[in-house]
Structures are given as structure tokens and as C-alpha cells.
DSSP file (Angstrom, degrees, kcal/mol; ACC not computed):
  #  RESIDUE AA STRUCTURE BP1 BP2  ACC     N-H-->O    O-->H-N    N-H-->O    O-->H-N    TCO  KAPPA ALPHA  PHI   PSI    X-CA   Y-CA   Z-CA
    1    1 A X    >         0   0    0      0, 0.0     3,-2.4     0, 0.0     4,-0.2   0.000 360.0 360.0 360.0  -6.9    9.1   -0.6    9.3
    2    2 A X  G >   +     0   0    0      1,-0.3     3,-1.9     2,-0.2    53,-0.0   0.770 360.0  70.9 -60.6 -23.6    9.7    2.0   11.9
    3    3 A X  G 3  S+     0   0    0      1,-0.3    -1,-0.3     3,-0.0     0, 0.0   0.704  91.4  60.6 -65.0 -16.3   12.9    0.2   12.8
    4    4 A X  G <  S+     0   0    0     -3,-2.4     2,-0.3     2,-0.1    -1,-0.3   0.527  99.9  70.6 -84.1  -6.6   14.3    1.5    9.5
    5    5 A X  S <  S-     0   0    0     -3,-1.9     2,-0.1    -4,-0.2     5,-0.0  -0.834  81.3-121.6-114.1 147.6   13.8    5.1   10.6
    6    6 A X    >   -     0   0    0     -2,-0.3     3,-1.9     1,-0.1    -2,-0.1  -0.448  38.5-104.8 -74.2 160.2   15.5    7.3   13.2
    7    7 A X  T 3  S+     0   0    0      1,-0.3    -1,-0.1    -2,-0.1    -2,-0.0   0.751 120.7  55.1 -59.9 -24.9   13.3    8.7   15.9
    8    8 A X  T 3  S+     0   0    0     30,-0.0    31,-3.6     2,-0.0     2,-0.3   0.262  93.4  91.7 -94.1  12.5   13.4   12.1   14.3
    9    9 A X  E <   -A   38   0A   0     -3,-1.9     2,-0.3    29,-0.2    29,-0.2  -0.808  49.7-179.7-108.9 148.3   12.1   10.9   10.9
   10   10 A X  E     -A   37   0A   0     27,-2.1    27,-2.8    -2,-0.3     2,-0.4  -0.998  19.6-140.4-146.0 148.5    8.5   10.6    9.6
   11   11 A X  E     -A   36   0A   0     -2,-0.3     2,-0.4    25,-0.2    25,-0.2  -0.876  17.7-162.9-103.9 135.4    6.8    9.4    6.5
   12   12 A X  E     +A   35   0A   0     23,-2.8    22,-2.8    -2,-0.4    23,-1.8  -0.944  24.2 135.1-119.3 145.0    3.8   11.4    5.1
   13   13 A X  E     -A   33   0A   0     -2,-0.4     2,-0.5    20,-0.3    20,-0.3  -0.950  49.9 -81.1-167.8-175.9    1.3   10.1    2.6
   14   14 A X  E     -A   32   0A   0     18,-2.6    18,-2.0    -2,-0.3     2,-0.8  -0.896  26.7-141.5-109.1 127.0   -2.3    9.8    1.6
   15   15 A X  E     +A   31   0A   0     -2,-0.5    16,-0.2    16,-0.2     3,-0.2  -0.799  25.3 174.1 -84.4 113.0   -4.7    7.1    3.1
   16   16 A X        +     0   0    0     14,-3.7   115,-0.3    -2,-0.8     8,-0.2   0.151  43.0 107.5-109.0  17.5   -6.8    6.1    0.1
   17   17 A X  S    S+     0   0    0     13,-0.4   114,-3.2   113,-0.1     2,-0.3   0.951  72.5  56.2 -62.1 -50.0   -8.7    3.2    1.6
   18   18 A X  B    S-E  130   0B   0    112,-0.2   112,-0.2    -3,-0.2     2,-0.2  -0.626  90.6-111.6 -91.1 141.6  -12.1    5.0    1.8
   19   19 A X        +     0   0    0    110,-3.1   110,-0.3    -2,-0.3     4,-0.1  -0.481  36.5 173.5 -63.1 132.2  -13.9    6.6   -1.1
   20   20 A X  S    S-     0   0    0      2,-0.7    -1,-0.2    -2,-0.2     3,-0.1   0.722  72.3 -44.0-103.0 -82.5  -13.9   10.4   -0.8
   21   21 A X  S    S+     0   0    0      1,-0.2     2,-0.4   102,-0.0    -2,-0.1   0.498 127.8  58.8-125.2 -15.6  -15.4   11.9   -3.9
   22   22 A X  S    S-     0   0    0     61,-0.0     2,-0.9    90,-0.0    -2,-0.7  -0.968  76.5-135.4-119.3 130.1  -13.6    9.8   -6.6
   23   23 A X        -     0   0    0     -2,-0.4     2,-0.5    -4,-0.1   108,-0.1  -0.756  19.7-156.0 -85.3 109.6  -13.9    6.1   -6.8
   24   24 A X        +     0   0    0     -2,-0.9   108,-3.0    -8,-0.2     3,-0.1  -0.747  17.0 175.4 -85.9 130.9  -10.4    4.7   -7.4
   25   25 A X  S    S+     0   0    0     -2,-0.5    -1,-0.1   106,-0.2   108,-0.0   0.471  70.9  38.4-116.9  -5.1  -10.5    1.3   -9.0
   26   26 A X  S    S+     0   0    0    108,-0.1   107,-0.2     3,-0.1     2,-0.2  -0.231  70.1 160.0-142.5  50.6   -6.9    0.5   -9.7
   27   27 A X  B     -f  133   0C   0    105,-2.4   107,-3.0    -3,-0.1     3,-0.1  -0.500  36.7-146.8 -72.8 140.2   -4.8    1.7   -6.8
   28   28 A X  S    S-     0   0    0      1,-0.2     2,-0.3   105,-0.2    -1,-0.1   0.722  83.7  -6.3 -75.6 -19.4   -1.3    0.2   -6.4
   29   29 A X        -     0   0    0    103,-0.1    -1,-0.2     1,-0.0    -3,-0.1  -0.972  62.0-120.2-165.4 157.2   -1.7    0.6   -2.6
   30   30 A X  S    S+     0   0    0     -2,-0.3   -14,-3.7     1,-0.1     2,-0.5   0.602 104.9  55.2 -80.6 -10.9   -4.1    2.1    0.0
   31   31 A X  E     -A   15   0A   0    -16,-0.2     2,-0.5   -15,-0.1    27,-0.5  -0.987  67.3-172.3-124.3 124.6   -1.2    4.3    1.2
   32   32 A X  E     -Ab  14  58A   0    -18,-2.0   -18,-2.6    -2,-0.5    27,-0.2  -0.964  18.2-139.3-119.7 117.3    0.7    6.5   -1.2
   33   33 A X  E     +Ab  13  59A   0     25,-3.3    27,-2.2    -2,-0.5   -20,-0.3  -0.457  28.7 165.2 -75.3 141.9    3.8    8.3    0.2
   34   34 A X  E     +     0   0A   0    -22,-2.8     2,-0.3     1,-0.4   -21,-0.2   0.502  59.8  17.8-133.5 -12.4    4.5   11.9   -0.8
   35   35 A X  E     -A   12   0A   0    -23,-1.8   -23,-2.8    13,-0.1     2,-0.4  -0.996  49.8-153.4-158.4 159.5    7.1   13.2    1.6
   36   36 A X  E     -A   11   0A   0     -2,-0.3     7,-3.3     7,-0.2     2,-0.4  -1.000  19.8-162.5-134.3 132.0    9.8   12.2    4.1
   37   37 A X  E     -AC  10  42A   0    -27,-2.8   -27,-2.1    -2,-0.4     2,-0.5  -0.912  17.3-164.4-123.1 143.1   10.8   14.4    6.9
   38   38 A X  E >  S-AC   9  41A   0      3,-2.4     3,-2.0    -2,-0.4   -29,-0.2  -0.989  78.7 -44.5-121.4 117.4   13.8   14.6    9.3
   39   39 A X  T 3  S-     0   0    0    -31,-3.6   -29,-0.1    -2,-0.5    -2,-0.0  -0.460 124.9 -28.2  53.4-122.4   13.0   16.8   12.2
   40   40 A X  T 3  S+     0   0    0     -2,-0.2    57,-2.7    -3,-0.1     2,-0.5  -0.082 116.8 103.3-111.5  34.0   11.3   19.7   10.4
   41   41 A X  E <   -CD  38  96A   0     -3,-2.0    -3,-2.4    55,-0.2     2,-0.4  -0.970  64.3-141.6-118.3 119.1   13.1   19.4    7.2
   42   42 A X  E     -CD  37  95A   0     53,-3.2    53,-1.4    -2,-0.5    -5,-0.2  -0.663  26.9-122.6 -77.4 128.0   11.3   17.9    4.2
   43   43 A X        -     0   0    0     -7,-3.3    -7,-0.2    -2,-0.4    -1,-0.1  -0.240  33.1 -90.7 -65.7 158.9   13.7   15.7    2.2
   44   44 A X     >  -     0   0    0     50,-0.1     4,-2.4     1,-0.1    49,-0.2  -0.208  39.4-107.8 -60.8 161.7   14.3   16.4   -1.5
   45   45 A X  H  > S+     0   0    0     47,-3.0     4,-2.7     1,-0.2     5,-0.2   0.927 120.0  52.0 -60.9 -45.1   12.1   14.5   -3.9
   46   46 A X  H  > S+     0   0    0     46,-0.4     4,-2.0     1,-0.2    -1,-0.2   0.908 111.5  46.2 -60.2 -42.0   14.9   12.2   -5.0
   47   47 A X  H  > S+     0   0    0      2,-0.2     4,-2.4     1,-0.2    -1,-0.2   0.878 111.3  52.8 -67.6 -36.7   15.7   11.3   -1.4
   48   48 A X  H  X S+     0   0    0     -4,-2.4     4,-2.2     2,-0.2    -2,-0.2   0.924 108.8  49.4 -62.6 -44.9   12.0   10.8   -0.7
   49   49 A X  H  X S+     0   0    0     -4,-2.7     4,-1.6     1,-0.2    -2,-0.2   0.900 110.2  51.7 -61.2 -41.0   11.7    8.4   -3.6
   50   50 A X  H  X S+     0   0    0     -4,-2.0     4,-2.1     1,-0.2    -2,-0.2   0.922 109.3  49.3 -63.2 -43.9   14.8    6.5   -2.4
   51   51 A X  H  X S+     0   0    0     -4,-2.4     4,-2.8     1,-0.2     5,-0.2   0.872 105.6  57.6 -64.0 -35.6   13.3    6.1    1.1
   52   52 A X  H  X>S+     0   0    0     -4,-2.2     5,-2.4     1,-0.2     4,-1.1   0.894 107.7  48.2 -61.2 -37.2   10.1    4.9   -0.5
   53   53 A X  H  <5S+     0   0    0     -4,-1.6     3,-0.3     3,-0.2    -2,-0.2   0.932 111.9  48.4 -66.1 -45.6   12.1    2.1   -2.1
   54   54 A X  H  <5S+     0   0    0     -4,-2.1    -2,-0.2     1,-0.2    -1,-0.2   0.898 118.0  41.1 -60.9 -41.2   13.9    1.2    1.1
   55   55 A X  H  <5S-     0   0    0     -4,-2.8    -1,-0.2    -5,-0.2    -2,-0.2   0.595 108.4-123.3 -84.8 -11.7   10.6    1.1    3.0
   56   56 A X  T  <5 +     0   0    0     -4,-1.1     2,-0.4    -3,-0.3    -3,-0.2   0.831  60.8 145.2  72.7  32.4    8.7   -0.6    0.2
   57   57 A X      < -     0   0    0     -5,-2.4    -1,-0.2    -6,-0.2     2,-0.2  -0.817  51.3-116.7-105.9 144.1    6.0    2.1    0.0
   58   58 A X  E     -b   32   0A   0    -27,-0.5   -25,-3.3    -2,-0.4     2,-0.3  -0.535  28.0-138.8 -73.3 139.9    4.3    3.3   -3.1
   59   59 A X  E     -b   33   0A   0    -27,-0.2   -25,-0.2    -2,-0.2     3,-0.1  -0.677  26.2 -99.0 -93.4 153.3    4.9    6.9   -4.2
   60   60 A X        -     0   0    0    -27,-2.2    -1,-0.1    -2,-0.3     2,-0.1  -0.419  54.6 -95.1 -61.4 148.2    2.2    9.2   -5.5
   61   61 A X        -     0   0    0      1,-0.1     2,-0.6    -2,-0.1    -1,-0.1  -0.369  31.0-133.0 -68.8 148.4    2.4    9.3   -9.3
   62   62 A X        +     0   0    0      1,-0.1     3,-0.1    -3,-0.1    -1,-0.1  -0.902  26.8 172.9-101.2 122.2    4.4   12.1  -10.9
   63   63 A X  S    S+     0   0    0     -2,-0.6     2,-0.3     1,-0.3    -1,-0.1   0.620  71.6  20.0-102.8 -16.5    2.5   13.7  -13.8
   64   64 A X        -     0   0    0      2,-0.0     2,-0.4    13,-0.0    -1,-0.3  -0.967  57.7-178.4-153.4 135.2    5.0   16.5  -14.4
   65   65 A X        +     0   0    0     -2,-0.3     2,-0.3    -3,-0.1    -3,-0.0  -0.929  47.2  64.4-137.4 110.9    8.6   17.0  -13.5
   66   66 A X  S    S-     0   0    0     -2,-0.4     3,-0.1     0, 0.0     2,-0.1  -0.980  87.6 -29.0 166.5-175.2   10.3   20.2  -14.5
   67   67 A X  S    S-     0   0    0     -2,-0.3    -2,-0.1     1,-0.1     0, 0.0  -0.422  83.9 -83.2 -64.7 139.8   10.5   23.9  -14.0
   68   68 A X        +     0   0    0     -2,-0.1     2,-0.3     1,-0.1    -1,-0.1  -0.191  58.8 162.0 -52.9 126.8    7.2   25.4  -13.1
   69   69 A X     >  -     0   0    0      1,-0.1     4,-2.4    -3,-0.1     5,-0.2  -0.815  25.7-158.2-148.5 102.7    5.0   26.0  -16.2
   70   70 A X  H  > S+     0   0    0     -2,-0.3     4,-2.5     1,-0.2     5,-0.2   0.876  92.1  49.4 -52.7 -46.7    1.3   26.4  -15.5
   71   71 A X  H  > S+     0   0    0      1,-0.2     4,-2.3     2,-0.2    -1,-0.2   0.911 111.7  48.0 -62.4 -43.9    0.2   25.5  -19.0
   72   72 A X  H  > S+     0   0    0      2,-0.2     4,-2.3    -3,-0.2    -1,-0.2   0.872 111.8  50.7 -65.4 -36.5    2.3   22.3  -19.1
   73   73 A X  H  X S+     0   0    0     -4,-2.4     4,-1.9     2,-0.2    -2,-0.2   0.930 110.1  48.8 -67.0 -45.3    1.1   21.2  -15.7
   74   74 A X  H  X S+     0   0    0     -4,-2.5     4,-1.2    -5,-0.2    -2,-0.2   0.920 113.5  47.5 -59.8 -44.1   -2.6   21.7  -16.7
   75   75 A X  H  < S+     0   0    0     -4,-2.3     4,-0.5     1,-0.2    -1,-0.2   0.880 109.8  52.8 -64.9 -37.9   -2.0   19.7  -19.9
   76   76 A X  H  < S+     0   0    0     -4,-2.3     3,-0.3     1,-0.2    -1,-0.2   0.838 111.8  46.1 -66.8 -32.3   -0.2   17.0  -18.0
   77   77 A X  H >X S+     0   0    0     -4,-1.9     3,-2.3     1,-0.2     4,-0.9   0.701  88.3  90.4 -82.0 -20.1   -3.1   16.6  -15.6
   78   78 A X  G >< S+     0   0    0     -4,-1.2     3,-0.9     1,-0.3     4,-0.3   0.840  82.9  52.8 -48.7 -45.6   -5.8   16.6  -18.4
   79   79 A X  G 34 S+     0   0    0     -4,-0.5    -1,-0.3    -3,-0.3     3,-0.1   0.703 116.2  41.9 -65.3 -15.2   -5.8   12.8  -18.8
   80   80 A X  G X> S+     0   0    0     -3,-2.3     4,-1.4    -4,-0.1     3,-1.2   0.493  83.4  97.9-106.2  -6.7   -6.4   12.4  -15.1
   81   81 A X  T << S+     0   0    0     -3,-0.9    -1,-0.1    -4,-0.9    -2,-0.1   0.736  86.4  46.0 -65.4 -22.9   -9.0   15.1  -14.4
   82   82 A X  T 34 S+     0   0    0     -4,-0.3    -1,-0.3    -3,-0.1    -2,-0.1   0.676 121.5  36.7 -87.7 -17.8  -12.0   12.8  -14.5
   83   83 A X  T <4 S+     0   0    0     -3,-1.2     2,-0.3    -4,-0.1    -2,-0.2   0.410 111.4  58.6-116.5   0.4  -10.5   10.1  -12.4
   84   84 A X     <  -     0   0    0     -4,-1.4    25,-0.1     1,-0.1     3,-0.1  -0.960  69.6-134.1-134.2 151.2   -8.4   12.1   -9.8
   85   85 A X  S    S-     0   0    0     -2,-0.3    24,-2.3     1,-0.2     2,-0.3   0.798  70.3 -72.5 -73.3 -29.3   -9.3   14.7   -7.2
   86   86 A X  E     -G  108   0D   0     22,-0.2     2,-0.3    -6,-0.1    22,-0.2  -0.974  49.1 -93.2 166.3-157.1   -6.4   17.0   -8.1
   87   87 A X  E     -G  107   0D   0     20,-2.1    20,-3.1    -2,-0.3     2,-0.4  -0.974  16.3-133.5-151.7 163.1   -2.6   17.3   -7.7
   88   88 A X  E     -G  106   0D   0     -2,-0.3     2,-0.4    18,-0.2    18,-0.2  -0.954  12.1-155.2-121.6 140.2    0.1   18.7   -5.6
   89   89 A X  E     +G  105   0D   0     16,-3.1    16,-2.3    -2,-0.4     2,-0.3  -0.936  20.9 169.4-111.9 136.8    3.1   20.7   -6.7
   90   90 A X  E     -G  104   0D   0     -2,-0.4    14,-0.2    14,-0.2     2,-0.1  -0.975  39.1 -95.6-142.6 158.8    6.2   20.7   -4.6
   91   91 A X        -     0   0    0     12,-1.8   -46,-0.1    -2,-0.3     4,-0.1  -0.446  26.8-138.0 -67.0 146.5    9.8   21.9   -4.8
   92   92 A X  S    S+     0   0    0    -48,-0.1   -47,-3.0    -2,-0.1   -46,-0.4   0.821  84.2  69.8 -75.3 -31.8   12.2   19.1   -5.8
   93   93 A X  S    S-     0   0    0    -49,-0.2    -2,-0.1     1,-0.1   -51,-0.0  -0.360  99.6 -85.8 -83.2 167.5   14.8   20.3   -3.3
   94   94 A X        -     0   0    0    -50,-0.1     2,-0.3    -2,-0.1   -51,-0.2  -0.285  48.0-176.6 -67.6 157.4   14.5   20.0    0.4
   95   95 A X  E     -D   42   0A   0    -53,-1.4   -53,-3.2    -3,-0.1     2,-0.1  -0.984  23.8-108.2-152.8 158.2   12.7   22.7    2.4
   96   96 A X  E >   -D   41   0A   0     -2,-0.3     3,-1.3   -55,-0.2   -55,-0.2  -0.466  29.2-114.3 -87.6 159.8   11.9   23.5    6.0
   97   97 A X  G >  S+     0   0    0    -57,-2.7     3,-1.8     1,-0.3     4,-0.3   0.870 117.4  61.8 -57.6 -37.5    8.5   23.3    7.6
   98   98 A X  G 3  S+     0   0    0    -58,-0.3    -1,-0.3     1,-0.3     3,-0.2   0.743 107.6  43.9 -61.9 -23.2    8.6   27.0    8.0
   99   99 A X  G X> S+     0   0    0     -3,-1.3     4,-0.9     1,-0.1     3,-0.8   0.226  80.2 110.7-103.6  12.0    8.8   27.3    4.2
  100  100 A X  H X> S+     0   0    0     -3,-1.8     4,-1.2     1,-0.3     3,-1.1   0.907  75.6  52.3 -54.8 -47.4    6.1   24.7    3.6
  101  101 A X  H 34 S+     0   0    0     -4,-0.3    -1,-0.3     1,-0.3    -2,-0.1   0.784 114.6  42.8 -63.0 -27.3    3.5   27.2    2.3
  102  102 A X  H <4 S+     0   0    0     -3,-0.8    -1,-0.3     1,-0.1    -2,-0.2   0.522 115.2  50.7 -92.8  -6.7    6.0   28.7   -0.2
  103  103 A X  H << S+     0   0    0     -3,-1.1   -12,-1.8    -4,-0.9     2,-0.3   0.512 109.8  42.9-109.7  -8.6    7.3   25.2   -1.2
  104  104 A X  E  <  -G   90   0D   0     -4,-1.2     2,-0.3   -14,-0.2   -14,-0.2  -0.930  53.9-176.1-136.6 158.8    4.0   23.4   -2.0
  105  105 A X  E     -G   89   0D   0    -16,-2.3   -16,-3.1    -2,-0.3     2,-0.4  -0.978  11.1-151.6-150.8 152.7    0.7   24.1   -3.8
  106  106 A X  E     -G   88   0D   0     -2,-0.3     2,-0.5   -18,-0.2   -18,-0.2  -0.992   3.2-162.9-132.9 134.3   -2.4   22.0   -4.2
  107  107 A X  E     -G   87   0D   0    -20,-3.1   -20,-2.1    -2,-0.4     2,-0.5  -0.975   9.4-177.3-113.7 125.4   -5.0   22.0   -7.0
  108  108 A X  E     -G   86   0D   0     -2,-0.5   -22,-0.2   -22,-0.2   -23,-0.1  -0.990  30.2-119.2-121.2 125.2   -8.4   20.4   -6.2
  109  109 A X    >>  -     0   0    0    -24,-2.3     4,-1.5    -2,-0.5     3,-1.2  -0.286  25.2-114.0 -65.3 149.3  -10.9   20.2   -9.1
  110  110 A X  H 3> S+     0   0    0      1,-0.3     4,-2.2     2,-0.2     5,-0.2   0.821 113.2  60.1 -55.0 -37.1  -14.2   22.1   -8.4
  111  111 A X  H 3> S+     0   0    0      1,-0.2     4,-2.1     2,-0.2    -1,-0.3   0.855 104.0  51.6 -61.3 -34.5  -16.3   18.9   -8.4
  112  112 A X  H <> S+     0   0    0     -3,-1.2     4,-2.2   -27,-0.2    -1,-0.2   0.927 108.2  50.1 -68.1 -44.9  -14.3   17.6   -5.5
  113  113 A X  H  X S+     0   0    0     -4,-1.5     4,-1.7     1,-0.2    -2,-0.2   0.900 111.7  49.2 -60.8 -39.6  -14.8   20.7   -3.4
  114  114 A X  H  X S+     0   0    0     -4,-2.2     4,-0.6     1,-0.2    -1,-0.2   0.902 109.3  52.1 -65.6 -40.8  -18.5   20.5   -4.1
  115  115 A X  H >< S+     0   0    0     -4,-2.1     3,-0.6     1,-0.2    -2,-0.2   0.882 110.4  48.1 -63.9 -38.1  -18.6   16.8   -3.1
  116  116 A X  H 3< S+     0   0    0     -4,-2.2    -1,-0.2     1,-0.2    -2,-0.2   0.859 120.1  37.7 -69.1 -35.3  -16.9   17.6    0.2
  117  117 A X  H 3< S+     0   0    0     -4,-1.7    -1,-0.2    -5,-0.2    -2,-0.2   0.293  90.8 120.4-101.4   9.2  -19.2   20.5    1.0
  118  118 A X  S X< S-     0   0    0     -4,-0.6     3,-1.6    -3,-0.6    -3,-0.1  -0.082  80.2 -96.9 -74.4 176.3  -22.5   19.1   -0.4
  119  119 A X  T 3  S+     0   0    0      1,-0.3    -1,-0.1     2,-0.0     3,-0.1   0.667 117.4  68.1 -67.1 -17.3  -25.7   18.6    1.6
  120  120 A X  T 3  S-     0   0    0      1,-0.2    -1,-0.3    -5,-0.1    -2,-0.1   0.536 105.8-124.1 -82.3  -5.7  -24.9   14.9    2.2
  121  121 A X    <   -     0   0    0     -3,-1.6    -3,-0.2    -6,-0.0    -1,-0.2  -0.116  38.8 -39.0  90.9 172.4  -22.0   15.7    4.4
  122  122 A X    >   -     0   0    0      1,-0.1     3,-1.8    -5,-0.1     4,-0.2  -0.397  54.2-117.2 -72.8 147.8  -18.3   15.0    4.5
  123  123 A X  G >  S+     0   0    0      1,-0.3     3,-1.7     2,-0.2    -1,-0.1   0.800 110.3  66.4 -56.1 -31.7  -17.1   11.5    3.5
  124  124 A X  G 3  S+     0   0    0      1,-0.3    -1,-0.3     4,-0.1     4,-0.1   0.727  98.9  51.8 -68.5 -19.8  -15.7   10.8    6.9
  125  125 A X  G <  S+     0   0    0     -3,-1.8    -1,-0.3     2,-0.1     2,-0.2   0.380 100.5  80.2 -95.9   4.3  -19.2   10.9    8.5
  126  126 A X  S <  S-     0   0    0     -3,-1.7     2,-0.1    -4,-0.2     3,-0.0  -0.565  98.3 -76.6-103.7 169.3  -20.6    8.3    6.0
  127  127 A X        -     0   0    0     -2,-0.2     2,-0.3     1,-0.1    -1,-0.1  -0.448  60.8-104.1 -61.3 135.5  -20.4    4.5    5.9
  128  128 A X        -     0   0    0     -2,-0.1     2,-0.5    -4,-0.1    -1,-0.1  -0.478  35.5-171.0 -71.1 126.9  -16.9    3.6    4.6
  129  129 A X        -     0   0    0     -2,-0.3  -110,-3.1  -110,-0.3     2,-0.0  -0.972  22.4-132.7-116.0 113.1  -16.9    2.5    1.0
  130  130 A X  B     -E   18   0B   0     -2,-0.5  -112,-0.2  -112,-0.2  -113,-0.1  -0.339   9.1-131.4 -68.3 143.1  -13.4    1.0    0.1
  131  131 A X        -     0   0    0   -114,-3.2     2,-0.4  -115,-0.3  -106,-0.2  -0.321  34.2-106.1 -73.8 173.8  -11.6    2.0   -3.0
  132  132 A X        -     0   0    0   -108,-3.0  -105,-2.4    -2,-0.1     2,-0.2  -0.853  20.5-138.1-113.8 143.3  -10.2   -0.8   -5.1
  133  133 A X  B     -f   27   0C   0     -2,-0.4  -105,-0.2  -107,-0.2     2,-0.0  -0.570  36.7 -90.7 -88.9 157.7   -6.7   -2.1   -5.6
  134  134 A X              0   0    0   -107,-3.0    -1,-0.1    -2,-0.2  -108,-0.1  -0.378 360.0 360.0 -60.1 145.6   -5.2   -3.2   -8.9
  135  135 A X              0   0    0     -3,-0.1    -1,-0.1    -2,-0.0  -109,-0.1   0.469 360.0 360.0 -79.9 360.0   -5.6   -6.9   -9.4
């Protein structure tokens, strides 16, 4: 699909093939896109979604879309907290790489952090156990 992109464009996403701390059993794809970049400018969310359609890539699910409201975001994530590692918040408009830290935030539930740091080691050093795709 790289022929659909200019040399200064890149797709970013999450590789979900291997189990980390949560066993996913109904993934739409092993790769879930979450951003699209031109040079060092992250495209707006709407433009990113459009590129995912053009490229035929699955987008990460959206659990909340609106003006930042901590309580509403926590409530929106509640149905997923036992089956997902966490969530990412980003600005809907485009932003530069230099503003990445001010334009995104990540919540990882405590159980995930413990699983990554436990005595059994990081998932990347273990035998790969694949997550499952939707049938």
C-alpha cells in the first residue's frame, strides 16, 4: 500500500498480534491504525480516518468523541476496562511532532502496568501467544 503514500507520509498504529497482558479474542485486525503523519505533522482525526478507508486499514475504536471531560471519558471506558489495556486521548485537529506531548495522553490500567513489570518479565521476551481475530 506504500504506493498510495507520498515519501513524506507515514502510518502509525498498534501491532496486536501477540498477547501482552490482555487476551484479545475478537480483533477486527492485528494492526489498528491510530495516526497519519505528513513530515512531522499529525493529520487531524477526520483526515486520519479518511486515509484509513483509502488504505483499507482498521482504526482503533473511538469510545468518546467530544470536548475533554474526565468523568465522561472514565464512564465511556468503564465497559471496556476488563477487556482492554487502556485508552489514548488525542486532539481532533492536526498537531506537530513538537506538540505531541501536549496533544496526546494515555491511560493504562494498573493491572496492565503490573503485568508488564512482574517477575515473569516483559511479554516481548516470552513465547509469542497470538491474540484472536473476529470470526
